[in-house]
C-alpha positions in Angstrom: 0.5 0.7 0.0 3.2 2.5 0.9 4.2 1.3 -2.7 1.4 2.9 -4.7 0.8 5.7 -3.2 4.4 6.9 -3.9 3.8 5.7 -6.5 1.1 7.7 -7.1 2.4 10.5 -5.4 5.3 10.4 -8.5 2.8 10.3 -11.4 0.7 13.3 -9.9 4.2 15.5 -9.6 5.1 13.9 -13.2 1.7 15.1 -14.4 2.6 19.0 -12.7 5.9 19.3 -14.2 4.7 18.5 -18.1 1.8 19.9 -17.9 4.1 23.7 -16.9 6.5 22.5 -19.6 2.9 22.7 -21.9 2.1 26.5 -20.8 5.5 27.1 -22.7 6.8 30.9 -21.9 5.2 33.8 -24.7 7.2 34.7 -27.9 8.8 37.9 -26.5 12.3 37.3 -28.0 14.8 39.9 -25.6 17.0 42.0 -27.9 20.2 42.9 -27.1 22.8 46.0 -27.8 23.9 42.6 -30.2 20.8 41.3 -31.6 19.5 44.1 -32.7 19.8 45.7 -36.1 20.5 42.3 -36.9 16.7 41.0 -36.1 15.3 43.6 -37.3 16.5 43.9 -40.3 15.5 40.3 -41.0 13.7 39.9 -44.5 9.7 40.8 -44.7 9.5 40.6 -41.0 7.8 43.1 -38.4 9.8 43.1 -35.3 6.8 45.2 -33.0 9.3 46.0 -29.6 8.6 47.7 -26.7 11.9 50.1 -25.5 11.9 49.9 -21.0 13.5 50.2 -18.7 13.4 48.0 -15.2 13.4 51.2 -13.0 10.0 52.5 -14.4 6.5 52.3 -13.3 4.9 53.2 -16.0 6.6 49.4 -17.7 5.7 47.9 -14.2 2.0 48.5 -14.2 2.7 46.9 -17.5 2.4 44.2 -15.6 2.2 41.2 -18.6 1.2 43.3 -21.2 3.8 42.1 -23.3 3.1 38.3 -23.3 0.0 38.4 -23.1 0.6 39.7 -27.2 3.7 37.8 -27.8 1.6 34.7 -26.5 -1.3 35.3 -29.3 0.9 36.8 -32.1 2.6 33.2 -31.9 0.6 32.6 -34.8 1.7 35.2 -37.0 5.0 34.5 -39.3 6.0 37.5 -40.8 5.8 39.3 -37.1 7.9 39.0 -34.4 7.4 40.4 -31.0 10.7 41.9 -28.6 11.8 43.8 -26.0 14.8 45.4 -25.0 15.5 46.9 -22.3 17.3 50.6 -22.9 19.6 50.1 -19.3 21.5 47.0 -20.2 21.6 48.2 -24.1 21.6 51.6 -23.9 23.2 52.7 -27.0 20.6 50.9 -29.3 17.5 52.9 -27.4 19.9 56.1 -27.8 20.4 55.3 -31.5 16.3 54.6 -32.3 15.7 57.9 -30.8 14.1 56.6 -26.8 13.8 58.9 -24.4 10.7 57.8 -22.5 9.1 54.3 -21.1 8.3 52.5 -22.2 8.3 53.1 -25.7 6.4 50.7 -28.7 8.2 50.6 -32.1 7.0 49.0 -35.2 10.2 47.7 -37.1 10.5 46.3 -41.1 13.3 45.7 -43.0 15.5 47.7 -40.4 13.8 50.4 -40.7 11.1 52.1 -38.1 7.5 52.1 -39.1 5.3 53.4 -36.6 5.4 54.2 -33.0 2.2 52.6 -31.0 0.7 55.1 -29.1 -2.7 54.2 -28.7 -4.7 51.8 -25.8 -2.2 49.9 -23.4 -4.1 46.5 -24.4 -3.6 42.8 -26.2 -6.4 44.3 -28.9 -5.6 47.6 -29.5 -1.8 46.5 -29.7 -2.3 43.5 -31.7 -4.7 45.2 -34.1 -2.2 48.4 -35.0 0.6 45.9 -35.5 -0.9 44.0 -37.8 -2.4 46.9 -40.1 1.4 48.1 -39.6 3.1 44.8 -40.4 0.8 44.8 -43.2 1.2 48.8 -45.3 4.8 48.4 -45.0 5.1 44.6 -46.3 2.7 46.5 -49.3 5.4 50.0 -49.7 7.5 47.1 -50.0 6.5 44.7 -52.3 5.4 48.4 -54.3 9.6 49.6 -54.6 10.3 46.2 -55.1 7.7 46.7 -58.6 9.0 49.6 -59.7 12.8 48.2 -58.6 12.7 45.4 -61.6 
């Protein structure tokens, strides 16, 4: 009987571990001074990037907003959700003209295409990045056709 309870307990522990592994962390990619430029230059990919610092109360007040957006956007192949800690990657934030936190910007083919200033909720952020990514892709396609 004691052996059965140990087996049952072990089984419950394993189930708990595997179920927690199944709920993976959101797809928010941390960008640094070493990775930022290469990532946002990825061809035909829009990057929606949050620039923040750990000490900022407005950044803290966002809670899990950015991770929640990352989860919702996981199925979008040409859109990546990124985050830059301006306390660590000051050169990146200086290069892209960040003066307040948090700041949200969309990049496409290495160029900044939009700055988000709307409501801070997942649906508004999602709608914004989908629209901006589509506009940027259409503009890039028109420029490519013009070059032919």
